N, C-alpha and C positions, 0 to 999 in steps of 0.2 A: 411152784415154779413161777417165775416172774419173766416178762418180756426182756427185761434188761439183764437176765442171768446168761444171755448168750453173747458170745463175741461177735463183732462186725455189726451188719445190719440185720436186725430181727426181721424174719419173714412173716407176714401177715396175710390173711384172707379176710375180706369184708363182705357181709351179706348186703342184700339190696337195700334194706332200711338204713344201714350206715352209709351206703353209697349216696342215697337220697339226701341224708343229713349233710354230707360233705359237699356234694356237687350241685344239687338243686336248691336245697333250703339254706345253705350257707350257715348252718346252726353255729352260733358263737361257742357253744360248749365243746365242739369238736374242731374248730379252726386250727388249734395246735397240731391236731392229728394230721389233717390235710397238709399243713405246712411241713411237717416232718416227713410225709410221704413225698411231697413235691421236692424236697430238699435231698431225698435219697437216705434219710436217716432210718427210715422204715422201708422195707421192700415189700410193696404190695403186690400180690399175686392174683391171678385170675384164671378162670377156665371158660372154655367156650360156652358151657352150659350157664355158668354165672353171668357172663356177658349177655347172653340172650335173655335171660330173665331181666336184667338191668335195662336192656333195650325195650322190652315189653312193658315194663313198669313205666318207664319214662313216656311211653306213647299212649298211656291211659289218658282218656278225656279229662279226667278230674285235674290233671296237671296243666291243662290247656297249653301244651307246648306245641309248636309247629315242627315239622320234621327237621328243619335246619337247627333248631334249638336242641333237640334230641341228639343230632349228629354232633354238635359242638360239645355237649356234655359227654358223650361217649368218647369223643376223640381226646378230650382233656383227661379222662379216666385212663384210656389207653396209653396216653403218652407218658404217665408216671407209674404204670403198673407193667408187670411182665406176665406173659401167657405161661401157663403150665402145660407142658408138652404131652405128658401122658397122665390120664386119670384112671385110678383103680378104685374099687370099693373101699370105704373106710371100715376099719375094725369096730366102729361104733355106728349104730344104726338109729336114725331119728324116726319118731312116730309119724312126722309129717314128711311125706315123700317128697314134697316140694323144697324142703330144706336139705334133704340128703346131699344135694349137689355141693353145698358149701362144705360139708364134712368131708366129702370125697376129695374136693379140691385141696382142702387144708392137709389132710393126711397124705395125699399124693405128693404135694409139694414139700412135705416135711416142714410145714409152716410151724412157727413157734406159737401162733395165736389165731384164733377166729374170733373176729370182733362182730358182735350181734346185739341186738336188743330183743331178738325173738325168744320167747319164753321156752319153747320146745327145745331150742338149741341150748339155751343157758341151763336147762334142767340136766343136760347131759355133761355139765362141766366136770363133775368128779370122775365119771367114767372116761371121759376124754383125757383127763389129766393123767390117769393111770396108764394111758397109751401114749403119753407124751405131747399132748396138745392142750394148750390153755384156751378155754372159751370164756370170754368176758365181755362186758359192755364197754364201749369206746372210753367212757369217762374213767373206768377202772384202769385200763391201759394207759391212759394219759397220766394218771397219778402215779403209776409205776415209773414211767418215763421221767416224770418230773422229779420223783424221789431219787432216782439215779443221777440225775443231772445235779441236784443239790449235794449229793455225797462226793461227786467227782471233784 
């Protein structure tokens, strides 16, 4: 299953590390992903639990962000993503309870993909695919999107 196998705007959930790459670190490898989200070519979805973790991560001392910087980054993310109204337990369970929120959000929203660099989540890719969810790293998702654009 590929992100581009779906008509319309593919729905995606992003974990906190991917959000950091997009919004804090401005990682050149994922800039096209951010552009696709901001342009509405990909529909980014978020849950309250995922938002809370992102806010907590941004507030960590190691990033040296003041509260206004955190608020600006959170607002930028919120402006180009949609909240998930109802969250239910996912049919796939992660061994790391802190990562379960991303699976729950992705399955609850019927997302096409969960983009992550987390090894525990990536190890669930085969089981999640059997339940209808692609779990992959952001660069793999971008390759799929670029491949589709070249074929169009």
